[in-house]
Every structure is written in C-alpha cells, then in structure tokens.
LUMMAR-887835 format. One record per atom (N, C-alpha, C): x, y, z; atom name; chain; residue in three letters. Coordinates in steps of 0.05 Angstrom, whole numbers, plus 5000, padded with zeros to 4 digits. Atoms other than C-alpha are relative to their C-alpha. Example, Ala and Ser with C-alpha at 12.3 -4.5 7.8 and 13.67 -1.06 7.14 Angstrom:
// LUMMAR-887835
{{5018 4976 5000} "N" "A" "ALA"}
{{5246 4910 5156} "CA" "A" "ALA"}
{{5018 5024 5000} "C" "A" "ALA"}
{{4984 4976 4999} "N" "A" "SER"}
{{5273 4979 5143} "CA" "A" "SER"}
{{4985 5022 5014} "C" "A" "SER"}
This chain:
// LUMMAR-887835
{{5010 5015 4977} "N" "A" "MET"}
{{0633 7578 2768} "CA" "A" "MET"}
{{4986 4975 4989} "C" "A" "MET"}
{{5012 5024 5010} "N" "A" "ASP"}
{{0616 7505 2757} "CA" "A" "ASP"}
{{4978 4990 5018} "C" "A" "ASP"}
{{5023 5009 4985} "N" "A" "ILE"}
{{0557 7464 2782} "CA" "A" "ILE"}
{{5006 4992 5029} "C" "A" "ILE"}
{{4993 5008 4973} "N" "A" "ARG"}
{{0594 7437 2843} "CA" "A" "ARG"}
{{5003 5024 5018} "C" "A" "ARG"}
{{4997 4975 4985} "N" "A" "GLU"}
{{0612 7507 2866} "CA" "A" "GLU"}
{{4973 5012 5007} "C" "A" "GLU"}
{{5027 4990 4996} "N" "A" "ILE"}
{{0539 7528 2858} "CA" "A" "ILE"}
{{4986 4983 5021} "C" "A" "ILE"}
{{5012 5017 4980} "N" "A" "GLN"}
{{0516 7467 2897} "CA" "A" "GLN"}
{{5010 5005 5028} "C" "A" "GLN"}
{{4988 4994 4974} "N" "A" "ASN"}
{{0565 7481 2953} "CA" "A" "ASN"}
{{4990 5027 5011} "C" "A" "ASN"}
{{5011 4974 4992} "N" "A" "LEU"}
{{0541 7554 2955} "CA" "A" "LEU"}
{{4972 4997 5010} "C" "A" "LEU"}
{{5027 5004 4992} "N" "A" "ILE"}
{{0469 7531 2960} "CA" "A" "ILE"}
{{4999 4987 5028} "C" "A" "ILE"}
{{4999 5014 4974} "N" "A" "LYS"}
{{0485 7484 3018} "CA" "A" "LYS"}
{{5009 5020 5022} "C" "A" "LYS"}
{{4990 4981 4981} "N" "A" "PHE"}
{{0525 7539 3053} "CA" "A" "PHE"}
{{4978 5020 5008} "C" "A" "PHE"}
{{5022 4980 4995} "N" "A" "VAL"}
{{0467 7589 3046} "CA" "A" "VAL"}
{{4978 4987 5017} "C" "A" "VAL"}
{{5021 5013 4985} "N" "A" "ALA"}
{{0416 7538 3071} "CA" "A" "ALA"}
{{5008 4996 5029} "C" "A" "ALA"}
{{4991 5004 4972} "N" "A" "LYS"}
{{0458 7523 3133} "CA" "A" "LYS"}
{{5004 5026 5015} "C" "A" "LYS"}
{{4993 4975 4987} "N" "A" "SER"}
{{0474 7596 3147} "CA" "A" "SER"}
{{4975 5013 5013} "C" "A" "SER"}
{{5024 4988 4990} "N" "A" "GLY"}
{{0401 7615 3160} "CA" "A" "GLY"}
{{4993 5026 4985} "C" "A" "GLY"}
{{5007 4976 5015} "N" "A" "ALA"}
{{0403 7673 3110} "CA" "A" "ALA"}
{{4975 4994 4983} "C" "A" "ALA"}
{{5024 5004 5016} "N" "A" "THR"}
{{0338 7684 3072} "CA" "A" "THR"}
{{5004 5006 4971} "C" "A" "THR"}
{{4994 4993 5027} "N" "A" "GLU"}
{{0368 7713 3009} "CA" "A" "GLU"}
{{5029 5008 4997} "C" "A" "GLU"}
{{4972 4993 5006} "N" "A" "VAL"}
{{0438 7717 2979} "CA" "A" "VAL"}
{{5002 5005 4970} "C" "A" "VAL"}
{{4996 4994 5028} "N" "A" "LYS"}
{{0457 7750 2913} "CA" "A" "LYS"}
{{5030 5001 4995} "C" "A" "LYS"}
{{4972 5001 5008} "N" "A" "LEU"}
{{0523 7737 2878} "CA" "A" "LEU"}
{{5001 5009 4971} "C" "A" "LEU"}
{{4998 4989 5027} "N" "A" "GLU"}
{{0541 7778 2817} "CA" "A" "GLU"}
{{5029 5000 4992} "C" "A" "GLU"}
{{4973 5000 5010} "N" "A" "MET"}
{{0604 7765 2776} "CA" "A" "MET"}
{{4999 5012 4972} "C" "A" "MET"}
{{4999 4987 5027} "N" "A" "ASP"}
{{0626 7790 2707} "CA" "A" "ASP"}
{{4979 4989 4981} "C" "A" "ASP"}
{{5017 5011 5021} "N" "A" "ASP"}
{{0585 7742 2665} "CA" "A" "ASP"}
{{4974 4986 5010} "C" "A" "ASP"}
{{5024 5011 4990} "N" "A" "PHE"}
{{0530 7717 2711} "CA" "A" "PHE"}
{{4992 5011 5027} "C" "A" "PHE"}
{{5011 4991 4974} "N" "A" "LYS"}
{{0486 7732 2771} "CA" "A" "LYS"}
{{4983 4977 5011} "C" "A" "LYS"}
{{5015 5022 4987} "N" "A" "ILE"}
{{0458 7681 2821} "CA" "A" "ILE"}
{{4986 5012 5024} "C" "A" "ILE"}
{{5015 4993 4976} "N" "A" "THR"}
{{0403 7694 2872} "CA" "A" "THR"}
{{4990 4975 5013} "C" "A" "THR"}
{{5010 5024 4985} "N" "A" "ILE"}
{{0389 7641 2925} "CA" "A" "ILE"}
{{4982 5010 5022} "C" "A" "ILE"}
{{5019 4993 4979} "N" "A" "LYS"}
{{0327 7648 2968} "CA" "A" "LYS"}
{{4993 4975 5016} "C" "A" "LYS"}
{{5006 5022 4982} "N" "A" "THR"}
{{0313 7604 3028} "CA" "A" "THR"}
{{4977 5007 5018} "C" "A" "THR"}
{{5021 4995 4980} "N" "A" "THR"}
{{0257 7595 3078} "CA" "A" "THR"}
{{5014 5006 5026} "C" "A" "THR"}
{{4988 4994 4974} "N" "A" "GLU"}
{{0268 7615 3150} "CA" "A" "GLU"}
{{5013 4976 5012} "C" "A" "GLU"}
{{4988 5025 4989} "N" "A" "ALA"}
{{0283 7542 3167} "CA" "A" "ALA"}
{{5025 4993 4986} "C" "A" "ALA"}
{{4975 5006 5014} "N" "A" "GLY"}
{{0340 7542 3117} "CA" "A" "GLY"}
{{4996 4981 4977} "C" "A" "GLY"}
{{5004 5018 5023} "N" "A" "ALA"}
{{0307 7497 3065} "CA" "A" "ALA"}
{{5002 5015 4974} "C" "A" "ALA"}
{{4997 4987 5026} "N" "A" "LYS"}
{{0323 7513 2993} "CA" "A" "LYS"}
{{4973 5006 4988} "C" "A" "LYS"}
{{5026 4993 5013} "N" "A" "ARG"}
{{0266 7550 2960} "CA" "A" "ARG"}
{{5004 5005 4970} "C" "A" "ARG"}
{{4997 4996 5029} "N" "A" "GLY"}
{{0294 7572 2893} "CA" "A" "GLY"}
{{5027 5013 4993} "C" "A" "GLY"}
{{4975 4988 5009} "N" "A" "ILE"}
{{0353 7595 2852} "CA" "A" "ILE"}
{{4993 5014 4973} "C" "A" "ILE"}
{{5003 4986 5026} "N" "A" "LEU"}
{{0353 7647 2796} "CA" "A" "LEU"}
{{5028 5004 4989} "C" "A" "LEU"}
{{4974 4998 5013} "N" "A" "PHE"}
{{0412 7642 2749} "CA" "A" "PHE"}
{{4997 5016 4975} "C" "A" "PHE"}
{{5002 4982 5023} "N" "A" "SER"}
{{0423 7697 2698} "CA" "A" "SER"}
{{5028 5004 4989} "C" "A" "SER"}
{{4975 4993 5013} "N" "A" "THR"}
{{0478 7707 2647} "CA" "A" "THR"}
{{4998 5030 4993} "C" "A" "THR"}
{{5001 4971 5005} "N" "A" "LEU"}
{{0495 7781 2641} "CA" "A" "LEU"}
{{5012 5008 4973} "C" "A" "LEU"}
{{4988 4993 5026} "N" "A" "SER"}
{{0538 7780 2578} "CA" "A" "SER"}
{{4982 4991 4977} "C" "A" "SER"}
{{5017 5006 5022} "N" "A" "GLY"}
{{0499 7781 2513} "CA" "A" "GLY"}
{{4971 5002 5008} "C" "A" "GLY"}
{{5028 4999 4994} "N" "A" "GLY"}
{{0426 7763 2522} "CA" "A" "GLY"}
{{4995 4994 5030} "C" "A" "GLY"}
{{5007 5006 4972} "N" "A" "SER"}
{{0389 7752 2587} "CA" "A" "SER"}
{{4988 4972 5001} "C" "A" "SER"}
{{5009 5028 4998} "N" "A" "THR"}
{{0385 7677 2596} "CA" "A" "THR"}
{{4994 4994 5029} "C" "A" "THR"}
{{5008 5006 4972} "N" "A" "ASP"}
{{0345 7662 2659} "CA" "A" "ASP"}
{{4990 4972 5002} "C" "A" "ASP"}
{{5010 5026 4994} "N" "A" "ALA"}
{{0334 7594 2688} "CA" "A" "ALA"}
{{4993 4999 5030} "C" "A" "ALA"}
{{5008 5001 4972} "N" "A" "THR"}
{{0296 7581 2753} "CA" "A" "THR"}
{{4998 4971 5009} "C" "A" "THR"}
{{5001 5026 4988} "N" "A" "TYR"}
{{0304 7519 2796} "CA" "A" "TYR"}
{{4985 5002 5026} "C" "A" "TYR"}
{{5016 4999 4976} "N" "A" "ASP"}
{{0251 7508 2849} "CA" "A" "ASP"}
{{5004 4975 5016} "C" "A" "ASP"}
{{4993 5023 4984} "N" "A" "ALA"}
{{0277 7461 2902} "CA" "A" "ALA"}
{{4977 4993 5019} "C" "A" "ALA"}
{{5021 5005 4981} "N" "A" "THR"}
{{0215 7467 2946} "CA" "A" "THR"}
{{4982 4977 4990} "C" "A" "THR"}
{{5017 5022 5011} "N" "A" "SER"}
{{0173 7422 2900} "CA" "A" "SER"}
{{5015 4974 5000} "C" "A" "SER"}
{{4984 5025 5000} "N" "A" "SER"}
{{0230 7372 2896} "CA" "A" "SER"}
{{5000 4988 5028} "C" "A" "SER"}
{{4999 5011 4973} "N" "A" "ARG"}
{{0233 7366 2972} "CA" "A" "ARG"}
{{4973 4987 5007} "C" "A" "ARG"}
{{5026 5012 4993} "N" "A" "THR"}
{{0158 7352 2977} "CA" "A" "THR"}
{{4994 4974 4985} "C" "A" "THR"}
{{5005 5024 5015} "N" "A" "LYS"}
{{0162 7296 2926} "CA" "A" "LYS"}
{{5013 4975 5012} "C" "A" "LYS"}
{{4987 5023 4988} "N" "A" "TYR"}
{{0205 7251 2970} "CA" "A" "TYR"}
{{4979 4982 5013} "C" "A" "TYR"}
{{5018 5019 4986} "N" "A" "SER"}
{{0167 7189 2989} "CA" "A" "SER"}
{{5014 4990 5025} "C" "A" "SER"}
{{4988 5010 4975} "N" "A" "GLY"}
{{0179 7158 3057} "CA" "A" "GLY"}
{{5022 4980 4995} "C" "A" "GLY"}
{{4980 5020 5005} "N" "A" "THR"}
{{0218 7100 3027} "CA" "A" "THR"}
{{5025 5011 4988} "C" "A" "THR"}
{{4976 4988 5013} "N" "A" "SER"}
{{0264 7141 2983} "CA" "A" "SER"}
{{5016 5016 5020} "C" "A" "SER"}
{{4986 4984 4981} "N" "A" "ARG"}
{{0281 7188 3039} "CA" "A" "ARG"}
{{5014 4982 5021} "C" "A" "ARG"}
{{4988 5018 4980} "N" "A" "THR"}
{{0293 7131 3088} "CA" "A" "THR"}
{{5025 4987 4989} "C" "A" "THR"}
{{4977 5013 5012} "N" "A" "LYS"}
{{0341 7097 3040} "CA" "A" "LYS"}
{{5024 5019 5000} "C" "A" "LYS"}
{{4978 4981 5000} "N" "A" "TYR"}
{{0382 7161 3035} "CA" "A" "TYR"}
{{5010 5006 5028} "C" "A" "TYR"}
{{4992 4991 4973} "N" "A" "SER"}
{{0383 7176 3109} "CA" "A" "SER"}
{{5016 4978 5015} "C" "A" "SER"}
{{4982 5019 4988} "N" "A" "GLY"}
{{0420 7112 3125} "CA" "A" "GLY"}
{{4986 4974 5010} "C" "A" "GLY"}
{{5013 5025 4991} "N" "A" "SER"}
{{0367 7059 3144} "CA" "A" "SER"}
{{5003 4980 4978} "C" "A" "SER"}
{{4995 5020 5020} "N" "A" "LYS"}
{{0392 6999 3106} "CA" "A" "LYS"}
{{5007 4973 5013} "C" "A" "LYS"}
{{4993 5026 4990} "N" "A" "ALA"}
{{0412 6926 3113} "CA" "A" "ALA"}
{{5024 5001 5018} "C" "A" "ALA"}
{{4977 4999 4982} "N" "A" "PRO"}
{{0465 6907 3164} "CA" "A" "PRO"}
{{5026 5008 4985} "C" "A" "PRO"}
{{4976 4989 5012} "N" "A" "ALA"}
{{0532 6941 3152} "CA" "A" "ALA"}
{{5018 4980 4988} "C" "A" "ALA"}
{{4981 5020 5011} "N" "A" "GLU"}
{{0571 6877 3141} "CA" "A" "GLU"}
{{4991 4990 4972} "C" "A" "GLU"}
{{5009 5008 5026} "N" "A" "ASP"}
{{0527 6860 3081} "CA" "A" "ASP"}
{{5008 5021 4978} "C" "A" "ASP"}
{{4995 4979 5020} "N" "A" "ASN"}
{{0538 6928 3046} "CA" "A" "ASN"}
{{5029 5009 5000} "C" "A" "ASN"}
{{4972 4990 4999} "N" "A" "SER"}
{{0611 6938 3066} "CA" "A" "SER"}
{{5017 4990 4977} "C" "A" "SER"}
{{4984 5010 5023} "N" "A" "LYS"}
{{0636 6895 3008} "CA" "A" "LYS"}
{{4991 5012 4973} "C" "A" "LYS"}
{{5010 4988 5024} "N" "A" "TYR"}
{{0596 6936 2957} "CA" "A" "TYR"}
{{5011 5028 4997} "C" "A" "TYR"}
{{4992 4973 5006} "N" "A" "ILE"}
{{0617 7000 2922} "CA" "A" "ILE"}
{{4974 5016 4993} "C" "A" "ILE"}
{{5023 4984 5005} "N" "A" "THR"}
{{0566 7056 2921} "CA" "A" "THR"}
{{5005 5020 4978} "C" "A" "THR"}
{{5000 4980 5020} "N" "A" "ILE"}
{{0553 7097 2859} "CA" "A" "ILE"}
{{4983 5023 5010} "C" "A" "ILE"}
{{5014 4977 4989} "N" "A" "LYS"}
{{0534 7167 2883} "CA" "A" "LYS"}
{{4993 5021 4979} "C" "A" "LYS"}
{{5008 4978 5018} "N" "A" "SER"}
{{0500 7226 2850} "CA" "A" "SER"}
{{5021 5022 4999} "C" "A" "SER"}
{{4980 4978 5002} "N" "A" "PRO"}
{{0550 7277 2824} "CA" "A" "PRO"}
{{4987 5028 5001} "C" "A" "PRO"}
{{5014 4974 5001} "N" "A" "MET"}
{{0496 7332 2825} "CA" "A" "MET"}
{{4972 4998 5011} "C" "A" "MET"}
{{5028 5000 4993} "N" "A" "ILE"}
{{0427 7352 2847} "CA" "A" "ILE"}
{{4983 5000 4974} "C" "A" "ILE"}
{{5018 5000 5024} "N" "A" "GLY"}
{{0369 7341 2799} "CA" "A" "GLY"}
{{4980 4978 5003} "C" "A" "GLY"}
{{5020 5021 5002} "N" "A" "THR"}
{{0318 7289 2777} "CA" "A" "THR"}
{{5013 4976 4986} "C" "A" "THR"}
{{4988 5024 5011} "N" "A" "LEU"}
{{0342 7218 2765} "CA" "A" "LEU"}
{{4980 4986 4982} "C" "A" "LEU"}
{{5016 5017 5019} "N" "A" "TYR"}
{{0316 7179 2705} "CA" "A" "TYR"}
{{5016 4975 4995} "C" "A" "TYR"}
{{4987 5026 5004} "N" "A" "ARG"}
{{0333 7105 2700} "CA" "A" "ARG"}
{{5000 4992 4970} "C" "A" "ARG"}
{{5003 5007 5028} "N" "A" "LYS"}
{{0315 7103 2625} "CA" "A" "LYS"}
{{5011 5023 4983} "C" "A" "LYS"}
{{4991 4978 5018} "N" "A" "PRO"}
{{0346 7142 2566} "CA" "A" "PRO"}
{{4976 5015 4988} "C" "A" "PRO"}
{{5024 4988 5010} "N" "A" "ALA"}
{{0275 7156 2542} "CA" "A" "ALA"}
{{4976 4985 5012} "C" "A" "ALA"}
{{5023 5013 4988} "N" "A" "PRO"}
{{0204 7141 2567} "CA" "A" "PRO"}
{{4993 4972 4988} "C" "A" "PRO"}
{{5008 5025 5013} "N" "A" "ASP"}
{{0194 7085 2516} "CA" "A" "ASP"}
{{5023 4980 4998} "C" "A" "ASP"}
{{4977 5018 5001} "N" "A" "LYS"}
{{0263 7053 2526} "CA" "A" "LYS"}
{{5003 4984 5026} "C" "A" "LYS"}
{{4994 5016 4976} "N" "A" "ALA"}
{{0288 7000 2575} "CA" "A" "ALA"}
{{5019 5015 5019} "C" "A" "ALA"}
{{4981 4987 4981} "N" "A" "PRO"}
{{0325 7022 2639} "CA" "A" "PRO"}
{{5029 4994 4992} "C" "A" "PRO"}
{{4972 5004 5005} "N" "A" "PHE"}
{{0400 7030 2633} "CA" "A" "PHE"}
{{5010 4975 5014} "C" "A" "PHE"}
{{4991 5023 4985} "N" "A" "VAL"}
{{0412 6978 2688} "CA" "A" "VAL"}
{{4977 4990 5018} "C" "A" "VAL"}
{{5018 5013 4982} "N" "A" "GLU"}
{{0372 6929 2730} "CA" "A" "GLU"}
{{5016 4986 5021} "C" "A" "GLU"}
{{4986 5016 4980} "N" "A" "VAL"}
{{0390 6890 2793} "CA" "A" "VAL"}
{{5009 4974 4986} "C" "A" "VAL"}
{{4989 5024 5012} "N" "A" "GLY"}
{{0435 6833 2771} "CA" "A" "GLY"}
{{5016 5006 4974} "C" "A" "GLY"}
{{4985 4993 5024} "N" "A" "ALA"}
{{0463 6870 2710} "CA" "A" "ALA"}
{{5029 5004 5005} "C" "A" "ALA"}
{{4971 4997 4998} "N" "A" "THR"}
{{0538 6868 2698} "CA" "A" "THR"}
{{5007 5026 4985} "C" "A" "THR"}
{{4992 4975 5012} "N" "A" "ILE"}
{{0568 6936 2684} "CA" "A" "ILE"}
{{5031 5002 4999} "C" "A" "ILE"}
{{4972 4994 5003} "N" "A" "SER"}
{{0637 6960 2662} "CA" "A" "SER"}
{{5005 5029 5006} "C" "A" "SER"}
{{4993 4972 4995} "N" "A" "LYS"}
{{0673 7024 2679} "CA" "A" "LYS"}
{{4994 5016 4974} "C" "A" "LYS"}
{{5008 4984 5022} "N" "A" "GLY"}
{{0644 7078 2634} "CA" "A" "GLY"}
{{4973 4995 4989} "C" "A" "GLY"}
{{5028 5006 5009} "N" "A" "ASP"}
{{0576 7045 2623} "CA" "A" "ASP"}
{{4981 5020 5012} "C" "A" "ASP"}
{{5020 4982 4988} "N" "A" "PRO"}
{{0517 7093 2632} "CA" "A" "PRO"}
{{4981 4984 5018} "C" "A" "PRO"}
{{5017 5013 4981} "N" "A" "VAL"}
{{0475 7076 2693} "CA" "A" "VAL"}
{{4973 5015 5004} "C" "A" "VAL"}
{{5024 4984 4997} "N" "A" "CYS"}
{{0424 7133 2693} "CA" "A" "CYS"}
{{5005 5027 4987} "C" "A" "CYS"}
{{4998 4973 5009} "N" "A" "VAL"}
{{0410 7204 2671} "CA" "A" "VAL"}
{{4989 5018 5022} "C" "A" "VAL"}
{{5010 4980 4980} "N" "A" "ILE"}
{{0403 7264 2718} "CA" "A" "ILE"}
{{4995 5026 4986} "C" "A" "ILE"}
{{5007 4975 5011} "N" "A" "GLU"}
{{0366 7325 2695} "CA" "A" "GLU"}
{{5004 5022 5020} "C" "A" "GLU"}
{{4995 4976 4983} "N" "A" "ALA"}
{{0390 7391 2724} "CA" "A" "ALA"}
{{4996 5024 4983} "C" "A" "ALA"}
{{5005 4975 5014} "N" "A" "MET"}
{{0362 7457 2699} "CA" "A" "MET"}
{{4996 4995 4970} "C" "A" "MET"}
{{5007 5006 5028} "N" "A" "LYS"}
{{0335 7426 2634} "CA" "A" "LYS"}
{{5023 4988 4984} "C" "A" "LYS"}
{{4978 5014 5013} "N" "A" "LEU"}
{{0402 7393 2619} "CA" "A" "LEU"}
{{5000 4971 5009} "C" "A" "LEU"}
{{5000 5028 4994} "N" "A" "PHE"}
{{0405 7317 2616} "CA" "A" "PHE"}
{{5029 4990 5000} "C" "A" "PHE"}
{{4972 5009 4997} "N" "A" "ASN"}
{{0471 7289 2643} "CA" "A" "ASN"}
{{5000 4970 5004} "C" "A" "ASN"}
{{4997 5029 4998} "N" "A" "GLU"}
{{0487 7216 2630} "CA" "A" "GLU"}
{{5021 4994 5021} "C" "A" "GLU"}
{{4982 5007 4978} "N" "A" "ILE"}
{{0519 7186 2692} "CA" "A" "ILE"}
{{5012 4973 4993} "C" "A" "ILE"}
{{4986 5024 5007} "N" "A" "GLU"}
{{0572 7134 2677} "CA" "A" "GLU"}
{{5012 4987 5026} "C" "A" "GLU"}
{{4988 5015 4978} "N" "A" "SER"}
{{0597 7080 2724} "CA" "A" "SER"}
{{5030 5005 5001} "C" "A" "SER"}
{{4971 4997 4996} "N" "A" "GLU"}
{{0666 7091 2753} "CA" "A" "GLU"}
{{5012 4973 5009} "C" "A" "GLU"}
{{4990 5026 4992} "N" "A" "VAL"}
{{0672 7017 2772} "CA" "A" "VAL"}
{{4987 4979 4982} "C" "A" "VAL"}
{{5011 5023 5014} "N" "A" "SER"}
{{0660 6949 2740} "CA" "A" "SER"}
{{4989 4981 5021} "C" "A" "SER"}
{{5011 5019 4981} "N" "A" "GLY"}
{{0617 6897 2773} "CA" "A" "GLY"}
{{4971 4993 4994} "C" "A" "GLY"}
{{5028 5008 5003} "N" "A" "LYS"}
{{0546 6873 2784} "CA" "A" "LYS"}
{{4982 5017 5018} "C" "A" "LYS"}
{{5019 4984 4985} "N" "A" "ILE"}
{{0487 6917 2806} "CA" "A" "ILE"}
{{4986 4982 5020} "C" "A" "ILE"}
{{5014 5017 4980} "N" "A" "VAL"}
{{0461 6888 2872} "CA" "A" "VAL"}
{{4976 5015 5012} "C" "A" "VAL"}
{{5023 4985 4989} "N" "A" "LYS"}
{{0414 6944 2893} "CA" "A" "LYS"}
{{4998 5027 4987} "C" "A" "LYS"}
{{5006 4973 5011} "N" "A" "ILE"}
{{0381 7005 2863} "CA" "A" "ILE"}
{{4986 5015 5023} "C" "A" "ILE"}
{{5008 4986 4976} "N" "A" "LEU"}
{{0371 7057 2918} "CA" "A" "LEU"}
{{4980 5023 4994} "C" "A" "LEU"}
{{5017 4977 5007} "N" "A" "VAL"}
{{0330 7110 2880} "CA" "A" "VAL"}
{{4981 4992 4979} "C" "A" "VAL"}
{{5021 5006 5020} "N" "A" "ASP"}
{{0265 7104 2842} "CA" "A" "ASP"}
{{5003 5018 4976} "C" "A" "ASP"}
{{5000 4984 5024} "N" "A" "ASP"}
{{0257 7129 2771} "CA" "A" "ASP"}
{{4984 5026 5004} "C" "A" "ASP"}
{{5012 4973 4998} "N" "A" "MET"}
{{0239 7203 2765} "CA" "A" "MET"}
{{4999 5011 5028} "C" "A" "MET"}
{{4998 4990 4972} "N" "A" "SER"}
{{0260 7217 2837} "CA" "A" "SER"}
{{5020 5022 5001} "C" "A" "SER"}
{{4980 4979 4995} "N" "A" "PRO"}
{{0295 7280 2860} "CA" "A" "PRO"}
{{5024 4988 5015} "C" "A" "PRO"}
{{4976 5009 4986} "N" "A" "VAL"}
{{0367 7267 2882} "CA" "A" "VAL"}
{{5016 5024 5009} "C" "A" "VAL"}
{{4982 4980 4989} "N" "A" "GLU"}
{{0416 7307 2923} "CA" "A" "GLU"}
{{5028 4994 4992} "C" "A" "GLU"}
{{4972 5004 5005} "N" "A" "PHE"}
{{0490 7316 2912} "CA" "A" "PHE"}
{{5011 4979 5019} "C" "A" "PHE"}
{{4987 5021 4985} "N" "A" "ASP"}
{{0529 7255 2936} "CA" "A" "ASP"}
{{4981 4979 5012} "C" "A" "ASP"}
{{5019 5020 4991} "N" "A" "GLN"}
{{0466 7214 2948} "CA" "A" "GLN"}
{{5006 4973 4988} "C" "A" "GLN"}
{{4996 5026 5011} "N" "A" "PRO"}
{{0476 7139 2940} "CA" "A" "PRO"}
{{4978 4992 4981} "C" "A" "PRO"}
{{5019 5008 5021} "N" "A" "LEU"}
{{0443 7113 2876} "CA" "A" "LEU"}
{{4999 4970 4996} "C" "A" "LEU"}
{{4998 5028 5005} "N" "A" "PHE"}
{{0467 7042 2865} "CA" "A" "PHE"}
{{5021 4987 5017} "C" "A" "PHE"}
{{4979 5016 4987} "N" "A" "LEU"}
{{0505 6987 2902} "CA" "A" "LEU"}
{{5011 4981 4979} "C" "A" "LEU"}
{{4987 5017 5020} "N" "A" "VAL"}
{{0555 6949 2859} "CA" "A" "VAL"}
{{5019 4981 5014} "C" "A" "VAL"}
{{4982 5021 4989} "N" "A" "ASP"}
{{0590 6883 2876} "CA" "A" "ASP"}
{{5023 4999 4980} "C" "A" "ASP"}
{{4977 4999 5018} "N" "A" "PRO"}
{{0660 6891 2846} "CA" "A" "PRO"}
{{5012 4973 4994} "C" "A" "PRO"}
{{4988 5026 5004} "N" "A" "SER"}
{{0677 6817 2851} "CA" "A" "SER"}
{{4990 4985 4976} "C" "A" "SER"}
C-alpha cells in the first residue's frame, strides 16, 4: 500500500463518519481514529513482519496550526480568475509539513520571480519523519507562493503558481 492509497483511505474514513477503522494486511497494520465530526485525529502504522516499527501521525495538531491566511488561500479566495488562468499550479503530492528551505540555515529553494526548469526542486514535504523533495513538473517563472514555510499541507493543495511563458 503506497502513500496515496493511505491518504485516500484517511479521506474516506473522515467522510464516512466512522470513529475508528483498523486495516490489517500481511506485512502491516493501520489504525485510523477520527473525531465524531469526521476530522482526522491520528494514524497508527505498524509493520508486522520482522520488528515492530510503529509511527504515529497526529493530524489534530496540524489542523489547529492553520493560520487564517493560509487556510483562506487554499479554500479558493484569490485574485480574479482571469489573472490566474494563465498560470500553472504546482500542487502537493502528499500530506505533511512543507519546508521552503533544504535546511534551516540555507536559502529557500525558490522565491517569487525565480525561473525554474522541469525537475528543479521547489520545496521539501515532511511526512512521517521522511523528507520528500518536491520537483517542478513544469518550466517557467514563480509568480506566487501560496504556502508559508513550515506549514501543514494537504494532498493536492496548491503550493506555487508558475508562469510557463
């Protein structure tokens, strides 16, 4: 089971209204617990073969860290549609915490006005203590950064606007 399947399972459980779902397969076990309102509260992932590797992801704290501006940007309040229609959106391929820098003492991967090529790293997303470098799938110029450094991001959340011309 890959990360996208797990993310889809979490979304399904949150929408279903179930408070707890356990899935056990040959080599791993996943427990998803939600609040009564359907908000994600936590995930326990265990590998059953070999040792017992447990990792816990607490989404409740991530949800409370959203500032009003970050949440508004994701929910669709933005500049007029004709201005953004010519831009390509780079979206988050996973849930996690976005970091705009490769390390705390380094410069950000990209800034507004930076020219990027296909395959250039634009940010890092941490998910369950794994740091995943996110590469651009398009070439162009960064016109807007939609997420602040060290902010929680959702799957498919817009991160950057790129002018491909």
